[in-house]
C-alpha positions, 0 to 999 in steps of 0.5 A: 502601414507598409506593404510588407507588414500588410502581406504578413497578415494571417488569415485570422487577421484578414478575416477580422478586418473583412468582418469589420467592413462587412459586418459578418465574420467570414470564418463563420459564413457557410461553405463554399463561400468561406473557402472562396474567401480563403482562396481569394486571400491566398491569391491576393497576398503575393500580388500585394507584395508586388504592389498590384492595385485593386482597381487594375484587377477590377478593370481586368475583370470587366474586360474579361467579361466583355470578351465573353459575348465576343467569343460567343459571337464567333461561335463553335469551339470559341464558346469554350473560351467564353466559359473560361473567360467567365471563370477568369473574370470572377477570380480576378474580381474576387482577388481585387476585393481581397487585395483591397481589404489586405492593403487597406485600399477600401474606398466608397467609390470602390464599392460603387465600381465593384457593384457596377462591374458585377452588373455589367459582367452579368449583362455581358454573360446574358448577352452571350447566351442571347447570341448563342440562341437563347430567346430574348424574352428569357434573357430579359427576364433573367436580367430583370429578376437578377438585378431586382434581387441585388437591388433588394439586397442593397436596400436591405443592407442600408437598414443594417441587416446583412444577408450573408453570401451563401445563406440565401438561395440563388446567390451570384455563385450559382449564377456564375456556375450556371453560365460558366458550365453552360457556355462550355456545354454550348461550345460542345453542343455547337461542335455537333450542330448550331441547332443543338447549341441554340437549344443548350443556350435556351436551357442554360437561360432557363436554369438561370431564370430558375436560380433567379426566381429562387434567389429573389423569393428567398431574399424577400423571405429573409428580409421579411423575417429579419425586419418583420 
């Protein structure tokens, strides 16, 4: 199938293809996840016409995430750049996935790489909060609970039960919002004093931990309900 034919695929056709891959129709998923998928699809269409490769976008997303702790290490107003890098990394990652679906370049190794990039990205974001002054114990707890939630979700999917993004509390979306807005807050606080910036980083870490606890609890409850 040629690139021109692929990029003329409308939203309904794209949604049907996405549903065949994920087992859930994105047209019926909760907001804001449904809207996020539509935006990703809209951004991917012109890139498909240009012949962009999903793997290159995925690699760019990882590079942007790895730049987040680098910005945080410099501190000051550069921390605002860390927040912007998180948002750009997330958009790039989402577009790479949409591009893979749109151009039918879905591979099993691609799934593995995408999951790996997500976990490495979140580790980099948590590392940035630690560099800004959040307690190490708090950061380790955030990472452990987050990765445990994602592991449980993955193992559940192997049973045939799909937990739809947006239907479970504590999804990756709230984590992204927490760290992106939190890094911006840290940057503004750092302009006043380093002590205030450390306090802001600890607060952001605490919010992430709360989101992780809610997410893990809700995923576990949903799994028991679905499989019990």
